[in-house]
N, CA, C and O atoms as a printed pandas DataFrame, in Angstrom:
     atom_number atom_name residue_name chain_id  residue_number  x_coord  y_coord  z_coord
0              1         N          MET        A               1  121.319  128.262   94.923
1              2        CA          MET        A               1  121.753  126.881   94.857
2              3         C          MET        A               1  120.541  126.000   94.541
3              4         O          MET        A               1  119.450  126.197   95.076
4              5         N          GLN        A               2  120.760  125.054   93.683
5              6        CA          GLN        A               2  119.670  124.158   93.304
6              7         C          GLN        A               2  119.619  122.970   94.252
7              8         O          GLN        A               2  120.638  122.494   94.753
8              9         N          ARG        A               3  118.399  122.515   94.477
9             10        CA          ARG        A               3  118.205  121.327   95.297
10            11         C          ARG        A               3  118.664  120.101   94.518
11            12         O          ARG        A               3  118.617  120.101   93.288
12            13         N          PRO        A               4  119.103  119.067   95.209
13            14        CA          PRO        A               4  119.461  117.833   94.505
14            15         C          PRO        A               4  118.210  117.164   93.929
15            16         O          PRO        A               4  117.102  117.347   94.433
16            17         N          LEU        A               5  118.409  116.407   92.889
17            18        CA          LEU        A               5  117.298  115.684   92.278
18            19         C          LEU        A               5  116.854  114.551   93.200
19            20         O          LEU        A               5  117.672  113.912   93.862
20            21         N          SER        A               6  115.561  114.318   93.230
21            22        CA          SER        A               6  115.013  113.306   94.129
22            23         C          SER        A               6  115.288  111.894   93.612
23            24         O          SER        A               6  115.630  111.690   92.448
24            25         N          ALA        A               7  115.129  110.939   94.507
25            26        CA          ALA        A               7  115.287  109.534   94.136
26            27         C          ALA        A               7  114.240  109.132   93.101
27            28         O          ALA        A               7  114.505  108.302   92.232
28            29         N          ALA        A               8  113.046  109.728   93.200
29            30        CA          ALA        A               8  111.984  109.412   92.238
30            31         C          ALA        A               8  112.423  109.766   90.814
31            32         O          ALA        A               8  112.138  109.028   89.872
32            33         N          PHE        A               9  113.110  110.883   90.665
33            34        CA          PHE        A               9  113.602  111.278   89.337
34            35         C          PHE        A               9  114.532  110.212   88.774
35            36         O          PHE        A               9  114.376  109.785   87.630
36            37         N          TRP        A              10  115.499  109.785   89.579
37            38        CA          TRP        A              10  116.479  108.809   89.097
38            39         C          TRP        A              10  115.830  107.458   88.793
39            40         O          TRP        A              10  116.200  106.796   87.823
40            41         N          ILE        A              11  114.875  107.054   89.608
41            42        CA          ILE        A              11  114.169  105.788   89.349
42            43         C          ILE        A              11  113.383  105.880   88.045
43            44         O          ILE        A              11  113.444  104.972   87.216
44            45         N          GLU        A              12  112.644  106.974   87.862
45            46        CA          GLU        A              12  111.872  107.158   86.626
46            47         C          GLU        A              12  112.782  107.227   85.415
47            48         O          GLU        A              12  112.454  106.688   84.359
48            49         N          LEU        A              13  113.933  107.891   85.560
49            50        CA          LEU        A              13  114.875  107.996   84.441
50            51         C          LEU        A              13  115.427  106.626   84.049
51            52         O          LEU        A              13  115.470  106.285   82.867
52            53         N          VAL        A              14  115.843  105.855   85.029
53            54        CA          VAL        A              14  116.386  104.517   84.744
54            55         C          VAL        A              14  115.315  103.623   84.119
55            56         O          VAL        A              14  115.597  102.884   83.176
56            57         N          LEU        A              15  114.097  103.689   84.638
57            58        CA          LEU        A              15  113.018  102.866   84.083
58            59         C          LEU        A              15  112.666  103.288   82.655
59            60         O          LEU        A              15  112.403  102.431   81.811
60            61         N          SER        A              16  112.656  104.592   82.374
61            62        CA          SER        A              16  112.323  105.030   81.016
62            63         C          SER        A              16  113.426  104.641   80.031
63            64         O          SER        A              16  113.132  104.244   78.903
64            65         N          ILE        A              17  114.680  104.748   80.441
65            66        CA          ILE        A              17  115.781  104.324   79.566
66            67         C          ILE        A              17  115.737  102.817   79.344
67            68         O          ILE        A              17  115.955  102.343   78.229
68            69         N          SER        A              18  115.453  102.066   80.407
69            70        CA          SER        A              18  115.350  100.605   80.274
70            71         C          SER        A              18  114.213  100.218   79.337
71            72         O          SER        A              18  114.362   99.329   78.499
72            73         N          SER        A              19  113.087  100.886   79.484
73            74        CA          SER        A              19  111.935  100.605   78.629
74            75         C          SER        A              19  112.251  100.939   77.165
75            76         O          SER        A              19  111.873  100.195   76.261
76            77         N          ALA        A              20  112.937  102.048   76.942
77            78        CA          ALA        A              20  113.332  102.404   75.573
78            79         C          ALA        A              20  114.290  101.356   74.991
79            80         O          ALA        A              20  114.197  101.003   73.816
80            81         N          GLY        A              21  115.197  100.873   75.818
81            82        CA          GLY        A              21  116.120   99.827   75.365
82            83         C          GLY        A              21  115.396   98.535   75.025
83            84         O          GLY        A              21  115.707   97.888   74.025
84            85         N          LEU        A              22  114.434   98.158   75.855
85            86        CA          LEU        A              22  113.658   96.945   75.580
86            87         C          LEU        A              22  112.787   97.114   74.334
87            88         O          LEU        A              22  112.556   96.152   73.601
88            89         N          THR        A              23  112.306   98.331   74.096
89            90        CA          THR        A              23  111.552   98.596   72.862
90            91         C          THR        A              23  112.437   98.367   71.658
91            92         O          THR        A              23  112.051   97.673   70.717
92            93         N          ALA        A              24  113.627   98.949   71.684
93            94        CA          ALA        A              24  114.562   98.792   70.566
94            95         C          ALA        A              24  114.951   97.330   70.372
95            96         O          ALA        A              24  115.022   96.842   69.244
96            97         N          LEU        A              25  115.201   96.637   71.476
97            98        CA          LEU        A              25  115.562   95.219   71.400
98            99         C          LEU        A              25  114.427   94.399   70.796
99           100         O          LEU        A              25  114.665   93.533   69.955
100          101         N          THR        A              26  113.213   94.666   71.214
101          102        CA          THR        A              26  112.063   93.909   70.715
102          103         C          THR        A              26  111.820   94.167   69.233
103          104         O          THR        A              26  111.449   93.251   68.498
104          105         N          ILE        A              27  112.025   95.401   68.789
105          106        CA          ILE        A              27  111.841   95.717   67.370
106          107         C          ILE        A              27  112.971   95.121   66.538
107          108         O          ILE        A              27  112.728   94.584   65.457
108          109         N          ALA        A              28  114.209   95.210   67.033
109          110        CA          ALA        A              28  115.360   94.705   66.281
110          111         C          ALA        A              28  115.450   93.178   66.296
111          112         O          ALA        A              28  115.829   92.575   65.292
112          113         N          TRP        A              29  115.113   92.559   67.403
113          114        CA          TRP        A              29  115.244   91.105   67.558
114          115         C          TRP        A              29  114.002   90.577   68.282
115          116         O          TRP        A              29  114.042   90.339   69.490
116          117         N          PRO        A              30  112.895   90.393   67.544
117          118        CA          PRO        A              30  111.625   90.021   68.165
118          119         C          PRO        A              30  111.641   88.682   68.909
119          120         O          PRO        A              30  110.837   88.480   69.819
120          121         N          ASP        A              31  112.527   87.781   68.544
121          122        CA          ASP        A              31  112.527   86.440   69.150
122          123         C          ASP        A              31  113.266   86.367   70.493
123          124         O          ASP        A              31  113.382   85.287   71.072
124          125         N          TRP        A              32  113.765   87.502   70.991
125          126        CA          TRP        A              32  114.511   87.444   72.249
126          127         C          TRP        A              32  113.617   86.992   73.404
127          128         O          TRP        A              32  114.081   86.326   74.329
128          129         N          ILE        A              33  112.358   87.349   73.347
129          130        CA          ILE        A              33  111.432   86.982   74.426
130          131         C          ILE        A              33  111.217   85.471   74.431
131          132         O          ILE        A              33  111.244   84.829   75.481
132          133         N          GLU        A              34  111.005   84.919   73.243
133          134        CA          GLU        A              34  110.803   83.467   73.141
134          135         C          GLU        A              34  112.061   82.715   73.542
135          136         O          GLU        A              34  111.980   81.659   74.168
136          137         N          GLY        A              35  113.218   83.248   73.187
137          138        CA          GLY        A              35  114.474   82.600   73.561
138          139         C          GLY        A              35  114.734   82.644   75.056
139          140         O          GLY        A              35  115.255   81.689   75.632
140          141         N          LEU        A              36  114.371   83.750   75.679
141          142        CA          LEU        A              36  114.617   83.903   77.108
142          143         C          LEU        A              36  113.666   83.064   77.948
143          144         O          LEU        A              36  114.092   82.404   78.896
144          145         N          PHE        A              37  112.393   83.084   77.610
145          146        CA          PHE        A              37  111.392   82.383   78.415
146          147         C          PHE        A              37  111.014   81.007   77.867
147          148         O          PHE        A              37  110.264   80.271   78.508
148          149         N          GLU        A              38  111.520   80.658   76.702
149          150        CA          GLU        A              38  111.250   79.373   76.058
150          151         C          GLU        A              38  109.759   79.108   75.909
151          152         O          GLU        A              38  109.281   78.000   76.153
152          153         N          VAL        A              39  109.030   80.151   75.501
153          154        CA          VAL        A              39  107.588   80.082   75.296
154          155         C          VAL        A              39  107.287   80.727   73.952
155          156         O          VAL        A              39  107.906   81.728   73.592
156          157         N          ASP        A              40  106.342   80.165   73.208
157          158        CA          ASP        A              40  105.933   80.727   71.922
158          159         C          ASP        A              40  104.414   80.912   71.939
159          160         O          ASP        A              40  103.687   80.094   71.376
160          161         N          PRO        A              41  103.928   81.983   72.583
161          162        CA          PRO        A              41  102.490   82.137   72.776
162          163         C          PRO        A              41  101.704   82.414   71.496
163          164         O          PRO        A              41  100.505   82.142   71.443
164          165         N          ASP        A              42  102.355   82.946   70.471
165          166        CA          ASP        A              42  101.630   83.293   69.251
166          167         C          ASP        A              42  101.897   82.311   68.114
167          168         O          ASP        A              42  101.529   82.577   66.970
168          169         N          ALA        A              43  102.522   81.202   68.411
169          170        CA          ALA        A              43  102.812   80.147   67.434
170          171         C          ALA        A              43  103.585   80.671   66.230
171          172         O          ALA        A              43  103.370   80.229   65.101
172          173         N          GLY        A              44  104.491   81.619   66.483
173          174        CA          GLY        A              44  105.364   82.107   65.422
174          175         C          GLY        A              44  104.804   83.220   64.566
175          176         O          GLY        A              44  105.458   83.616   63.600
176          177         N          SER        A              45  103.637   83.744   64.864
177          178        CA          SER        A              45  103.047   84.786   64.015
178          179         C          SER        A              45  103.677   86.153   64.245
179          180         O          SER        A              45  103.625   87.006   63.358
180          181         N          GLY        A              46  104.267   86.380   65.404
181          182        CA          GLY        A              46  104.892   87.667   65.702
182          183         C          GLY        A              46  103.970   88.684   66.331
183          184         O          GLY        A              46  104.412   89.778   66.682
184          185         N          SER        A              47  102.709   88.357   66.482
185          186        CA          SER        A              47  101.760   89.322   67.041
186          187         C          SER        A              47  102.055   89.640   68.506
187          188         O          SER        A              47  101.869   90.776   68.942
188          189         N          SER        A              48  102.502   88.666   69.253
189          190        CA          SER        A              48  102.837   88.916   70.658
190          191         C          SER        A              48  104.001   89.897   70.775
191          192         O          SER        A              48  103.995   90.780   71.632
192          193         N          GLU        A              49  104.990   89.735   69.911
193          194        CA          GLU        A              49  106.140   90.625   69.947
194          195         C          GLU        A              49  105.744   92.067   69.642
195          196         O          GLU        A              49  106.229   92.993   70.291
196          197         N          TRP        A              50  104.873   92.262   68.668
197          198        CA          TRP        A              50  104.421   93.615   68.343
198          199         C          TRP        A              50  103.588   94.199   69.474
199          200         O          TRP        A              50  103.679   95.393   69.758
200          201         N          GLY        A              51  102.786   93.376   70.116
201          202        CA          GLY        A              51  102.015   93.847   71.264
202          203         C          GLY        A              51  102.916   94.249   72.423
203          204         O          GLY        A              51  102.678   95.253   73.095
204          205         N          ILE        A              52  103.950   93.454   72.645
205          206        CA          ILE        A              52  104.893   93.765   73.713
206          207         C          ILE        A              52  105.678   95.032   73.373
207          208         O          ILE        A              52  105.908   95.873   74.243
208          209         N          ALA        A              53  106.090   95.169   72.111
209          210        CA          ALA        A              53  106.797   96.380   71.688
210          211         C          ALA        A              53  105.914   97.605   71.874
211          212         O          ALA        A              53  106.392   98.650   72.315
212          213         N          LEU        A              54  104.637   97.491   71.546
213          214        CA          LEU        A              54  103.707   98.604   71.740
214          215         C          LEU        A              54  103.567   98.945   73.224
215          216         O          LEU        A              54  103.525  100.119   73.592
216          217         N          ALA        A              55  103.495   97.934   74.064
217          218        CA          ALA        A              55  103.415   98.169   75.509
218          219         C          ALA        A              55  104.680   98.865   76.017
219          220         O          ALA        A              55  104.599   99.758   76.860
220          221         N          PHE        A              56  105.848   98.459   75.506
221          222        CA          PHE        A              56  107.098   99.119   75.894
222          223         C          PHE        A              56  107.123  100.572   75.434
223          224         O          PHE        A              56  107.623  101.440   76.150
224          225         N          ILE        A              57  106.590  100.845   74.249
225          226        CA          ILE        A              57  106.537  102.225   73.746
226          227         C          ILE        A              57  105.654  103.081   74.652
227          228         O          ILE        A              57  106.029  104.195   75.016
228          229         N          VAL        A              58  104.500  102.566   75.007
229          230        CA          VAL        A              58  103.593  103.300   75.904
230          231         C          VAL        A              58  104.267  103.533   77.259
231          232         O          VAL        A              58  104.176  104.625   77.820
232          233         N          ALA        A              59  104.934  102.520   77.777
233          234        CA          ALA        A              59  105.627  102.657   79.058
234          235         C          ALA        A              59  106.746  103.692   78.956
235          236         O          ALA        A              59  106.934  104.487   79.877
236          237         N          THR        A              60  107.485  103.692   77.861
237          238        CA          THR        A              60  108.574  104.646   77.676
238          239         C          THR        A              60  108.058  106.079   77.662
239          240         O          THR        A              60  108.615  106.952   78.327
240          241         N          VAL        A              61  106.998  106.318   76.906
241          242        CA          VAL        A              61  106.432  107.667   76.818
242          243         C          VAL        A              61  105.893  108.107   78.178
243          244         O          VAL        A              61  106.112  109.244   78.597
244          245         N          THR        A              62  105.196  107.219   78.859
245          246        CA          THR        A              62  104.641  107.550   80.173
246          247         C          THR        A              62  105.747  107.844   81.179
247          248         O          THR        A              62  105.683  108.838   81.903
248          249         N          LEU        A              63  106.745  106.994   81.225
249          250        CA          LEU        A              63  107.843  107.195   82.165
250          251         C          LEU        A              63  108.646  108.449   81.842
251          252         O          LEU        A              63  109.092  109.149   82.751
252          253         N          ALA        A              64  108.835  108.740   80.557
253          254        CA          ALA        A              64  109.543  109.970   80.175
254          255         C          ALA        A              64  108.758  111.201   80.625
255          256         O          ALA        A              64  109.348  112.177   81.088
256          257         N          ALA        A              65  107.441  111.159   80.492
257          258        CA          ALA        A              65  106.612  112.282   80.942
258          259         C          ALA        A              65  106.694  112.443   82.467
259          260         O          ALA        A              65  106.773  113.563   82.971
260          261         N          LEU        A              66  106.674  111.339   83.183
261          262        CA          LEU        A              66  106.808  111.404   84.643
262          263         C          LEU        A              66  108.177  111.936   85.048
263          264         O          LEU        A              66  108.294  112.715   85.993
264          265         N          THR        A              67  109.212  111.509   84.325
265          266        CA          THR        A              67  110.561  111.981   84.603
266          267         C          THR        A              67  110.651  113.488   84.384
267          268         O          THR        A              67  111.253  114.201   85.188
268          269         N          ARG        A              68  110.061  113.967   83.310
269          270        CA          ARG        A              68  110.066  115.400   83.019
270          271         C          ARG        A              68  109.329  116.176   84.104
271          272         O          ARG        A              68  109.795  117.223   84.552
272          273         N          ARG        A              69  108.180  115.658   84.522
273          274        CA          ARG        A              69  107.412  116.318   85.578
274          275         C          ARG        A              69  108.210  116.380   86.871
275          276         O          ARG        A              69  108.217  117.411   87.544
276          277         N          THR        A              70  108.880  115.291   87.226
277          278        CA          THR        A              70  109.680  115.258   88.442
278          279         C          THR        A              70  110.874  116.200   88.333
279          280         O          THR        A              70  111.215  116.882   89.300
280          281         N          TRP        A              71  111.507  116.244   87.177
281          282        CA          TRP        A              71  112.628  117.156   86.939
282          283         C          TRP        A              71  112.187  118.603   87.171
283          284         O          TRP        A              71  112.850  119.371   87.868
284          285         N          ARG        A              72  111.057  118.947   86.568
285          286        CA          ARG        A              72  110.561  120.318   86.702
286          287         C          ARG        A              72  110.193  120.635   88.153
287          288         O          ARG        A              72  110.438  121.745   88.625
288          289         N          ARG        A              73  109.616  119.683   88.849
289          290        CA          ARG        A              73  109.264  119.887   90.249
290          291         C          ARG        A              73  110.517  120.064   91.102
291          292         O          ARG        A              73  110.583  120.956   91.948
292          293         N          ASP        A              74  111.511  119.203   90.870
293          294        CA          ASP        A              74  112.743  119.264   91.658
294          295         C          ASP        A              74  113.546  120.525   91.370
295          296         O          ASP        A              74  114.220  121.048   92.257
296          297         N          ARG        A              75  113.480  121.004   90.167
297          298        CA          ARG        A              75  114.229  122.202   89.789
298          299         C          ARG        A              75  113.429  123.478   90.011
299          300         O          ARG        A              75  113.946  124.577   89.811
300          301         N          GLY        A              76  112.179  123.341   90.423
301          302        CA          GLY        A              76  111.366  124.507   90.739
302          303         C          GLY        A              76  110.898  125.286   89.533
303          304         O          GLY        A              76  110.573  126.467   89.653
304          305         N          ARG        A              77  110.856  124.657   88.377
305          306        CA          ARG        A              77  110.396  125.320   87.174
306          307         C          ARG        A              77  109.006  124.839   86.836
307          308         O          ARG        A              77  108.714  123.647   86.930
308          309         N          SER        A              78  108.163  125.745   86.451
309          310        CA          SER        A              78  106.823  125.358   86.048
310          311         C          SER        A              78  106.588  125.655   84.570
311          312         O          SER        A              78  105.447  125.621   84.108
312          313         N          GLY        A              79  107.634  125.939   83.839
313          314        CA          GLY        A              79  107.489  126.166   82.401
314          315         C          GLY        A              79  107.634  127.619   82.048
315          316         O          GLY        A              79  107.945  128.463   82.890
316          317         N          PHE        A              80  107.402  127.893   80.777
317          318        CA          PHE        A              80  107.513  129.261   80.290
318          319         C          PHE        A              80  106.300  130.052   80.726
319          320         O          PHE        A              80  105.179  129.543   80.726
320          321         N          ARG        A              81  106.523  131.277   81.089
321          322        CA          ARG        A              81  105.424  132.139   81.503
322          323         C          ARG        A              81  105.404  133.359   80.608
323          324         O          ARG        A              81  106.444  133.918   80.260
324          325         N          ALA        A              82  104.215  133.754   80.248
325          326        CA          ALA        A              82  104.057  134.953   79.427
326          327         C          ALA        A              82  104.350  136.181   80.277
327          328         O          ALA        A              82  103.932  136.264   81.432
328          329         N          SER        A              83  105.061  137.121   79.702
329          330        CA          SER        A              83  105.416  138.336   80.453
330          331         C          SER        A              83  104.368  139.397   80.333
331          332         O          SER        A              83  104.514  140.477   80.905
C-alpha cells in the first residue's frame, strides 16, 4: 500500500500550476499587471512585464522540481537504478 501524498506535495503542485498560469497570462496579456495595480513602472516600455514573466518562469521551474522531489520522496522512489 502506498502512503498518502504529503501536504507539502499538494502545496507545491498548486503553487507551480498557479505560477505557470501567471506566466501564460503575463505573456499573453502583459498589461494585466498595470490594470490590476494601476501602476506603470516602466512607462509603457514592457520591460517590467518581461522581467515579471521571467521571474514566473523561474518560479515555475523551481516549484515543479520541488514537487517532483516531494512526489518521489512520498512514493519512496529514488529513480532508476542500474541492475
